[in-house]
A tleap script that builds the chain and sets N, CA, C and O, in Angstrom:
source leaprc.protein.ff14SB
mol = sequence {
  NMET ASN ASN ILE VAL LEU THR THR TYR ASP
  TRP LEU TYR GLY ILE ALA SER ILE SER THR
  ALA PHE LEU ALA VAL VAL ALA GLY ILE LEU
  ALA ILE SER LEU PHE GLU ALA ALA PHE LYS
  VAL LYS ASP MET LYS ALA TRP ARG PHE LEU
  ILE PHE ALA LEU ALA LEU PHE GLY VAL GLN
  GLU VAL VAL GLY ALA LEU LYS ILE PHE GLY
  VAL TYR SER THR PRO HIE LEU THR HIE ILE
  ILE PRO SER PHE ILE LEU ALA PHE LEU ILE
  ALA ALA LEU VAL ASN GLN ILE TYR ILE SER
  ARG GLY CYS CLYS
}
set mol.1.N position { -55.755 -4.868 95.063 }
set mol.1.CA position { -55.750 -3.624 94.322 }
set mol.1.C position { -55.950 -3.944 92.845 }
set mol.1.O position { -55.328 -4.862 92.310 }
set mol.2.N position { -56.826 -3.177 92.189 }
set mol.2.CA position { -57.088 -3.395 90.773 }
set mol.2.C position { -55.999 -2.763 89.925 }
set mol.2.O position { -55.608 -1.614 90.135 }
set mol.3.N position { -55.530 -3.520 88.986 }
set mol.3.CA position { -54.550 -3.002 88.045 }
set mol.3.C position { -55.282 -2.583 86.778 }
set mol.3.O position { -55.660 -3.424 85.963 }
set mol.4.N position { -55.476 -1.298 86.620 }
set mol.4.CA position { -56.145 -0.775 85.441 }
set mol.4.C position { -55.071 -0.242 84.502 }
set mol.4.O position { -54.302 0.654 84.848 }
set mol.5.N position { -55.039 -0.810 83.323 }
set mol.5.CA position { -54.059 -0.389 82.329 }
set mol.5.C position { -54.764 0.478 81.301 }
set mol.5.O position { -55.702 0.038 80.636 }
set mol.6.N position { -54.302 1.710 81.178 }
set mol.6.CA position { -54.864 2.623 80.205 }
set mol.6.C position { -54.015 2.595 78.940 }
set mol.6.O position { -52.791 2.712 78.983 }
set mol.7.N position { -54.691 2.439 77.833 }
set mol.7.CA position { -53.985 2.429 76.559 }
set mol.7.C position { -53.805 3.863 76.061 }
set mol.7.O position { -54.335 4.811 76.640 }
set mol.8.N position { -53.053 3.995 74.987 }
set mol.8.CA position { -52.850 5.311 74.380 }
set mol.8.C position { -54.187 5.887 73.921 }
set mol.8.O position { -54.414 7.093 74.023 }
set mol.9.N position { -55.060 5.040 73.421 }
set mol.9.CA position { -56.380 5.475 72.986 }
set mol.9.C position { -57.168 6.065 74.152 }
set mol.9.O position { -57.819 7.098 73.999 }
set mol.10.N position { -57.115 5.422 75.308 }
set mol.10.CA position { -57.822 5.934 76.486 }
set mol.10.C position { -57.295 7.305 76.903 }
set mol.10.O position { -58.073 8.194 77.246 }
set mol.11.N position { -55.980 7.473 76.874 }
set mol.11.CA position { -55.392 8.762 77.226 }
set mol.11.C position { -55.812 9.842 76.240 }
set mol.11.O position { -56.203 10.933 76.653 }
set mol.12.N position { -55.739 9.560 74.955 }
set mol.12.CA position { -56.115 10.548 73.937 }
set mol.12.C position { -57.602 10.884 74.018 }
set mol.12.O position { -57.994 12.039 73.858 }
set mol.13.N position { -58.419 9.871 74.265 }
set mol.13.CA position { -59.859 10.090 74.386 }
set mol.13.C position { -60.186 10.957 75.599 }
set mol.13.O position { -61.053 11.828 75.526 }
set mol.14.N position { -59.508 10.725 76.694 }
set mol.14.CA position { -59.710 11.525 77.898 }
set mol.14.C position { -59.246 12.963 77.710 }
set mol.14.O position { -59.916 13.900 78.146 }
set mol.15.N position { -58.098 13.134 77.061 }
set mol.15.CA position { -57.594 14.487 76.797 }
set mol.15.C position { -58.541 15.226 75.868 }
set mol.15.O position { -58.796 16.414 76.066 }
set mol.16.N position { -59.067 14.542 74.854 }
set mol.16.CA position { -60.015 15.174 73.935 }
set mol.16.C position { -61.304 15.560 74.666 }
set mol.16.O position { -61.891 16.602 74.376 }
set mol.17.N position { -61.734 14.747 75.590 }
set mol.17.CA position { -62.947 15.054 76.357 }
set mol.17.C position { -62.751 16.285 77.235 }
set mol.17.O position { -63.629 17.145 77.315 }
set mol.18.N position { -61.623 16.365 77.878 }
set mol.18.CA position { -61.341 17.517 78.728 }
set mol.18.C position { -61.188 18.780 77.892 }
set mol.18.O position { -61.625 19.855 78.304 }
set mol.19.N position { -60.570 18.658 76.720 }
set mol.19.CA position { -60.401 19.836 75.870 }
set mol.19.C position { -61.734 20.313 75.304 }
set mol.19.O position { -61.908 21.514 75.095 }
set mol.20.N position { -62.680 19.409 75.052 }
set mol.20.CA position { -63.996 19.851 74.583 }
set mol.20.C position { -64.747 20.584 75.688 }
set mol.20.O position { -65.475 21.540 75.418 }
set mol.21.N position { -64.576 20.148 76.913 }
set mol.21.CA position { -65.205 20.858 78.027 }
set mol.21.C position { -64.607 22.261 78.166 }
set mol.21.O position { -65.333 23.227 78.401 }
set mol.22.N position { -63.303 22.368 78.022 }
set mol.22.CA position { -62.641 23.674 78.061 }
set mol.22.C position { -63.118 24.551 76.906 }
set mol.22.O position { -63.344 25.748 77.085 }
set mol.23.N position { -63.270 23.960 75.727 }
set mol.23.CA position { -63.744 24.694 74.555 }
set mol.23.C position { -65.164 25.199 74.758 }
set mol.23.O position { -65.499 26.294 74.306 }
set mol.24.N position { -65.994 24.430 75.424 }
set mol.24.CA position { -67.360 24.862 75.711 }
set mol.24.C position { -67.362 26.057 76.657 }
set mol.24.O position { -68.165 26.974 76.485 }
set mol.25.N position { -66.488 26.063 77.639 }
set mol.25.CA position { -66.393 27.190 78.571 }
set mol.25.C position { -65.931 28.442 77.827 }
set mol.25.O position { -66.471 29.526 78.047 }
set mol.26.N position { -64.944 28.302 76.956 }
set mol.26.CA position { -64.451 29.447 76.180 }
set mol.26.C position { -65.550 29.975 75.269 }
set mol.26.O position { -65.710 31.189 75.145 }
set mol.27.N position { -66.313 29.088 74.627 }
set mol.27.CA position { -67.415 29.513 73.756 }
set mol.27.C position { -68.478 30.257 74.556 }
set mol.27.O position { -69.029 31.246 74.073 }
set mol.28.N position { -68.770 29.807 75.750 }
set mol.28.CA position { -69.735 30.499 76.597 }
set mol.28.C position { -69.264 31.880 77.007 }
set mol.28.O position { -70.051 32.826 77.011 }
set mol.29.N position { -67.994 32.012 77.352 }
set mol.29.CA position { -67.438 33.319 77.722 }
set mol.29.C position { -67.479 34.273 76.546 }
set mol.29.O position { -67.814 35.446 76.713 }
set mol.30.N position { -67.142 33.786 75.352 }
set mol.30.CA position { -67.201 34.633 74.157 }
set mol.30.C position { -68.623 35.080 73.856 }
set mol.30.O position { -68.853 36.238 73.507 }
set mol.31.N position { -69.566 34.174 73.989 }
set mol.31.CA position { -70.958 34.523 73.716 }
set mol.31.C position { -71.463 35.575 74.687 }
set mol.31.O position { -72.167 36.501 74.284 }
set mol.32.N position { -71.118 35.446 75.947 }
set mol.32.CA position { -71.555 36.419 76.951 }
set mol.32.C position { -70.909 37.779 76.701 }
set mol.32.O position { -71.566 38.811 76.843 }
set mol.33.N position { -69.628 37.790 76.330 }
set mol.33.CA position { -68.951 39.066 76.126 }
set mol.33.C position { -69.446 39.799 74.880 }
set mol.33.O position { -69.397 41.028 74.841 }
set mol.34.N position { -69.915 39.088 73.875 }
set mol.34.CA position { -70.396 39.718 72.646 }
set mol.34.C position { -71.872 40.078 72.691 }
set mol.34.O position { -72.351 40.834 71.847 }
set mol.35.N position { -72.587 39.550 73.655 }
set mol.35.CA position { -74.038 39.695 73.679 }
set mol.35.C position { -74.481 41.153 73.737 }
set mol.35.O position { -75.339 41.568 72.957 }
set mol.36.N position { -73.916 41.924 74.638 }
set mol.36.CA position { -74.343 43.308 74.815 }
set mol.36.C position { -74.001 44.158 73.593 }
set mol.36.O position { -74.816 44.972 73.158 }
set mol.37.N position { -72.815 43.979 73.044 }
set mol.37.CA position { -72.392 44.774 71.891 }
set mol.37.C position { -73.225 44.469 70.645 }
set mol.37.O position { -73.504 45.367 69.850 }
set mol.38.N position { -73.612 43.233 70.478 }
set mol.38.CA position { -74.356 42.856 69.276 }
set mol.38.C position { -75.760 43.439 69.265 }
set mol.38.O position { -76.312 43.674 68.190 }
set mol.39.N position { -76.345 43.677 70.410 }
set mol.39.CA position { -77.691 44.217 70.447 }
set mol.39.C position { -77.718 45.748 70.507 }
set mol.39.O position { -78.788 46.348 70.401 }
set mol.40.N position { -76.555 46.385 70.676 }
set mol.40.CA position { -76.494 47.839 70.670 }
set mol.40.C position { -76.225 48.386 69.270 }
set mol.40.O position { -76.845 49.371 68.870 }
set mol.41.N position { -75.325 47.776 68.530 }
set mol.41.CA position { -74.880 48.282 67.235 }
set mol.41.C position { -75.696 47.623 66.124 }
set mol.41.O position { -75.795 46.397 66.068 }
set mol.42.N position { -76.277 48.433 65.246 }
set mol.42.CA position { -77.123 47.887 64.180 }
set mol.42.C position { -76.320 47.137 63.131 }
set mol.42.O position { -76.836 46.207 62.510 }
set mol.43.N position { -75.054 47.527 62.918 }
set mol.43.CA position { -74.223 46.836 61.932 }
set mol.43.C position { -73.843 45.425 62.377 }
set mol.43.O position { -73.397 44.616 61.564 }
set mol.44.N position { -74.014 45.137 63.634 }
set mol.44.CA position { -73.696 43.804 64.165 }
set mol.44.C position { -74.953 42.942 64.308 }
set mol.44.O position { -75.007 42.043 65.148 }
set mol.45.N position { -75.947 43.221 63.491 }
set mol.45.CA position { -77.205 42.486 63.579 }
set mol.45.C position { -77.014 40.990 63.296 }
set mol.45.O position { -77.672 40.149 63.910 }
set mol.46.N position { -76.113 40.666 62.370 }
set mol.46.CA position { -75.859 39.261 62.047 }
set mol.46.C position { -75.186 38.528 63.204 }
set mol.46.O position { -75.316 37.310 63.333 }
set mol.47.N position { -74.469 39.271 64.043 }
set mol.47.CA position { -73.797 38.653 65.173 }
set mol.47.C position { -74.781 38.108 66.205 }
set mol.47.O position { -74.433 37.224 66.988 }
set mol.48.N position { -75.994 38.626 66.209 }
set mol.48.CA position { -76.993 38.110 67.140 }
set mol.48.C position { -77.221 36.624 66.908 }
set mol.48.O position { -77.296 35.841 67.854 }
set mol.49.N position { -77.329 36.247 65.648 }
set mol.49.CA position { -77.529 34.836 65.323 }
set mol.49.C position { -76.266 34.020 65.601 }
set mol.49.O position { -76.339 32.870 66.032 }
set mol.50.N position { -75.117 34.628 65.350 }
set mol.50.CA position { -73.864 33.926 65.620 }
set mol.50.C position { -73.666 33.660 67.105 }
set mol.50.O position { -73.103 32.633 67.484 }
set mol.51.N position { -74.124 34.575 67.941 }
set mol.51.CA position { -73.994 34.380 69.388 }
set mol.51.C position { -74.836 33.189 69.837 }
set mol.51.O position { -74.392 32.380 70.651 }
set mol.52.N position { -76.049 33.087 69.305 }
set mol.52.CA position { -76.877 31.940 69.665 }
set mol.52.C position { -76.277 30.636 69.132 }
set mol.52.O position { -76.349 29.600 69.794 }
set mol.53.N position { -75.685 30.691 67.938 }
set mol.53.CA position { -75.014 29.505 67.402 }
set mol.53.C position { -73.821 29.124 68.277 }
set mol.53.O position { -73.578 27.942 68.519 }
set mol.54.N position { -73.081 30.121 68.747 }
set mol.54.CA position { -71.938 29.873 69.625 }
set mol.54.C position { -72.379 29.285 70.962 }
set mol.54.O position { -71.725 28.387 71.493 }
set mol.55.N position { -73.475 29.783 71.500 }
set mol.55.CA position { -73.992 29.228 72.754 }
set mol.55.C position { -74.461 27.787 72.558 }
set mol.55.O position { -74.230 26.936 73.418 }
set mol.56.N position { -75.114 27.514 71.437 }
set mol.56.CA position { -75.535 26.140 71.159 }
set mol.56.C position { -74.338 25.223 70.932 }
set mol.56.O position { -74.386 24.039 71.266 }
set mol.57.N position { -73.260 25.774 70.360 }
set mol.57.CA position { -72.037 24.983 70.203 }
set mol.57.C position { -71.488 24.579 71.561 }
set mol.57.O position { -71.045 23.445 71.742 }
set mol.58.N position { -71.515 25.493 72.508 }
set mol.58.CA position { -71.083 25.161 73.865 }
set mol.58.C position { -71.942 24.077 74.479 }
set mol.58.O position { -71.429 23.176 75.143 }
set mol.59.N position { -73.248 24.157 74.263 }
set mol.59.CA position { -74.162 23.119 74.764 }
set mol.59.C position { -73.849 21.781 74.100 }
set mol.59.O position { -73.857 20.741 74.758 }
set mol.60.N position { -73.572 21.807 72.793 }
set mol.60.CA position { -73.246 20.578 72.073 }
set mol.60.C position { -71.972 19.941 72.611 }
set mol.60.O position { -71.889 18.719 72.734 }
set mol.61.N position { -70.990 20.760 72.929 }
set mol.61.CA position { -69.747 20.231 73.481 }
set mol.61.C position { -69.967 19.620 74.865 }
set mol.61.O position { -69.376 18.589 75.186 }
set mol.62.N position { -70.798 20.239 75.675 }
set mol.62.CA position { -71.086 19.690 77.006 }
set mol.62.C position { -71.841 18.370 76.878 }
set mol.62.O position { -71.538 17.411 77.588 }
set mol.63.N position { -72.827 18.315 75.972 }
set mol.63.CA position { -73.577 17.077 75.757 }
set mol.63.C position { -72.641 15.973 75.262 }
set mol.63.O position { -72.756 14.818 75.673 }
set mol.64.N position { -71.717 16.341 74.376 }
set mol.64.CA position { -70.752 15.356 73.886 }
set mol.64.C position { -69.832 14.852 74.981 }
set mol.64.O position { -69.525 13.661 75.036 }
set mol.65.N position { -69.386 15.751 75.855 }
set mol.65.CA position { -68.526 15.332 76.968 }
set mol.65.C position { -69.286 14.435 77.934 }
set mol.65.O position { -68.732 13.457 78.436 }
set mol.66.N position { -70.544 14.755 78.198 }
set mol.66.CA position { -71.348 13.891 79.071 }
set mol.66.C position { -71.534 12.509 78.451 }
set mol.66.O position { -71.539 11.503 79.160 }
set mol.67.N position { -71.684 12.464 77.143 }
set mol.67.CA position { -71.821 11.180 76.460 }
set mol.67.C position { -70.519 10.375 76.528 }
set mol.67.O position { -70.538 9.161 76.733 }
set mol.68.N position { -69.393 11.064 76.354 }
set mol.68.CA position { -68.101 10.381 76.387 }
set mol.68.C position { -67.833 9.803 77.771 }
set mol.68.O position { -67.355 8.675 77.887 }
set mol.69.N position { -68.133 10.562 78.819 }
set mol.69.CA position { -67.887 10.084 80.177 }
set mol.69.C position { -68.962 9.131 80.676 }
set mol.69.O position { -68.844 8.584 81.773 }
set mol.70.N position { -70.007 8.927 79.886 }
set mol.70.CA position { -71.043 7.979 80.254 }
set mol.70.C position { -72.027 8.494 81.281 }
set mol.70.O position { -72.743 7.702 81.894 }
set mol.71.N position { -72.082 9.794 81.486 }
set mol.71.CA position { -73.003 10.361 82.461 }
set mol.71.C position { -74.411 10.402 81.899 }
set mol.71.O position { -75.366 10.011 82.570 }
set mol.72.N position { -74.540 10.878 80.657 }
set mol.72.CA position { -75.849 11.030 80.039 }
set mol.72.C position { -75.680 10.830 78.540 }
set mol.72.O position { -74.758 11.380 77.938 }
set mol.73.N position { -76.551 10.056 77.946 }
set mol.73.CA position { -76.440 9.787 76.520 }
set mol.73.C position { -77.817 9.787 75.884 }
set mol.73.O position { -78.717 9.072 76.324 }
set mol.74.N position { -77.972 10.587 74.856 }
set mol.74.CA position { -79.197 10.599 74.080 }
set mol.74.C position { -78.831 10.800 72.613 }
set mol.74.O position { -78.101 11.738 72.291 }
set mol.75.N position { -79.307 9.963 71.738 }
set mol.75.CA position { -78.926 10.104 70.329 }
set mol.75.C position { -79.614 11.276 69.638 }
set mol.75.O position { -79.147 11.747 68.601 }
set mol.76.N position { -80.710 11.744 70.203 }
set mol.76.CA position { -81.469 12.796 69.537 }
set mol.76.C position { -80.787 14.156 69.649 }
set mol.76.O position { -80.743 14.904 68.673 }
set mol.77.N position { -80.257 14.487 70.825 }
set mol.77.CA position { -79.647 15.797 71.014 }
set mol.77.C position { -78.403 15.992 70.166 }
set mol.77.O position { -78.106 17.113 69.751 }
set mol.78.N position { -77.677 14.922 69.904 }
set mol.78.CA position { -76.456 15.058 69.109 }
set mol.78.C position { -76.758 15.336 67.644 }
set mol.78.O position { -75.847 15.665 66.884 }
set mol.79.N position { -78.003 15.213 67.234 }
set mol.79.CA position { -78.381 15.534 65.861 }
set mol.79.C position { -79.239 16.793 65.784 }
set mol.79.O position { -79.192 17.511 64.785 }
set mol.80.N position { -80.004 17.063 66.803 }
set mol.80.CA position { -80.910 18.217 66.791 }
set mol.80.C position { -80.143 19.514 67.036 }
set mol.80.O position { -80.375 20.502 66.338 }
set mol.81.N position { -79.250 19.533 67.994 }
set mol.81.CA position { -78.513 20.753 68.321 }
set mol.81.C position { -77.684 21.249 67.134 }
set mol.81.O position { -77.730 22.443 66.839 }
set mol.82.N position { -76.923 20.386 66.433 }
set mol.82.CA position { -76.194 20.886 65.257 }
set mol.82.C position { -77.111 21.402 64.147 }
set mol.82.O position { -76.713 22.274 63.373 }
set mol.83.N position { -78.322 20.877 64.063 }
set mol.83.CA position { -79.273 21.402 63.072 }
set mol.83.C position { -79.649 22.846 63.402 }
set mol.83.O position { -79.741 23.686 62.507 }
set mol.84.N position { -79.864 23.132 64.681 }
set mol.84.CA position { -80.159 24.505 65.082 }
set mol.84.C position { -78.942 25.405 64.903 }
set mol.84.O position { -79.081 26.569 64.527 }
set mol.85.N position { -77.756 24.877 65.168 }
set mol.85.CA position { -76.532 25.657 64.942 }
set mol.85.C position { -76.429 26.037 63.471 }
set mol.85.O position { -76.129 27.186 63.146 }
set mol.86.N position { -76.673 25.091 62.589 }
set mol.86.CA position { -76.624 25.365 61.155 }
set mol.86.C position { -77.676 26.379 60.745 }
set mol.86.O position { -77.408 27.248 59.915 }
set mol.87.N position { -78.866 26.280 61.312 }
set mol.87.CA position { -79.932 27.240 60.993 }
set mol.87.C position { -79.532 28.652 61.429 }
set mol.87.O position { -79.764 29.611 60.692 }
set mol.88.N position { -78.936 28.791 62.613 }
set mol.88.CA position { -78.494 30.108 63.064 }
set mol.88.C position { -77.354 30.645 62.201 }
set mol.88.O position { -77.290 31.846 61.940 }
set mol.89.N position { -76.455 29.768 61.756 }
set mol.89.CA position { -75.371 30.208 60.881 }
set mol.89.C position { -75.900 30.686 59.533 }
set mol.89.O position { -75.422 31.686 58.998 }
set mol.90.N position { -76.875 29.984 58.988 }
set mol.90.CA position { -77.479 30.403 57.723 }
set mol.90.C position { -78.206 31.734 57.896 }
set mol.90.O position { -78.109 32.611 57.037 }
set mol.91.N position { -78.929 31.888 58.997 }
set mol.91.CA position { -79.624 33.150 59.267 }
set mol.91.C position { -78.625 34.297 59.401 }
set mol.91.O position { -78.880 35.399 58.916 }
set mol.92.N position { -77.497 34.047 60.051 }
set mol.92.CA position { -76.475 35.087 60.192 }
set mol.92.C position { -75.884 35.453 58.835 }
set mol.92.O position { -75.645 36.629 58.564 }
set mol.93.N position { -75.648 34.475 57.993 }
set mol.93.CA position { -75.101 34.731 56.662 }
set mol.93.C position { -76.065 35.551 55.815 }
set mol.93.O position { -75.656 36.517 55.170 }
set mol.94.N position { -77.328 35.179 55.812 }
set mol.94.CA position { -78.335 35.916 55.044 }
set mol.94.C position { -78.466 37.342 55.582 }
set mol.94.O position { -78.567 38.297 54.813 }
set mol.95.N position { -78.462 37.472 56.886 }
set mol.95.CA position { -78.544 38.789 57.506 }
set mol.95.C position { -77.343 39.652 57.132 }
set mol.95.O position { -77.505 40.839 56.851 }
set mol.96.N position { -76.162 39.085 57.125 }
set mol.96.CA position { -74.958 39.842 56.777 }
set mol.96.C position { -74.967 40.247 55.310 }
set mol.96.O position { -74.471 41.322 54.971 }
set mol.97.N position { -75.514 39.419 54.439 }
set mol.97.CA position { -75.639 39.790 53.028 }
set mol.97.C position { -76.552 41.001 52.887 }
set mol.97.O position { -76.245 41.927 52.137 }
set mol.98.N position { -77.673 40.997 53.603 }
set mol.98.CA position { -78.571 42.154 53.576 }
set mol.98.C position { -77.885 43.413 54.107 }
set mol.98.O position { -78.052 44.495 53.544 }
set mol.99.N position { -77.122 43.277 55.176 }
set mol.99.CA position { -76.431 44.437 55.742 }
set mol.99.C position { -75.381 44.965 54.769 }
set mol.99.O position { -75.253 46.177 54.601 }
set mol.100.N position { -74.637 44.082 54.135 }
set mol.100.CA position { -73.585 44.535 53.207 }
set mol.100.C position { -74.165 45.170 51.952 }
set mol.100.O position { -73.484 45.959 51.297 }
set mol.101.N position { -75.404 44.847 51.602 }
set mol.101.CA position { -76.067 45.486 50.452 }
set mol.101.C position { -76.725 46.802 50.837 }
set mol.101.O position { -77.254 47.501 49.972 }
set mol.102.N position { -76.703 47.146 52.089 }
set mol.102.CA position { -77.270 48.420 52.529 }
set mol.102.C position { -78.708 48.319 52.992 }
set mol.102.O position { -79.354 49.345 53.202 }
set mol.103.N position { -79.223 47.128 53.157 }
set mol.103.CA position { -80.614 46.930 53.588 }
set mol.103.C position { -80.645 46.705 55.093 }
set mol.103.O position { -80.819 45.572 55.542 }
set mol.104.N position { -80.483 47.744 55.861 }
set mol.104.CA position { -80.466 47.601 57.323 }
set mol.104.C position { -81.873 47.587 57.775 }
set mol.104.O position { -82.135 47.475 58.973 }
savepdb mol mol.pdb
quit
């Protein structure tokens, strides 16, 4: 029988990996629940971009968990996805500034 000794670091790393997977599921549920409302109400126009950023955040968390568990690893996705998240956040901010100034 193999004696595998897990250190405190291994336990914390595993707990962090599981919590990121849970966080990705919560982000996906939030994005789905806000999707319909954001496209009906004109004042929530900026939320459209935030929903896509939230969905990409969930994808980023899943990619990170896959990398941590050694299932799939690519260095490009861990840099490209956050760039798109940032672009959607900037678009949402600019859109909200226009809405708050009365330019619907």
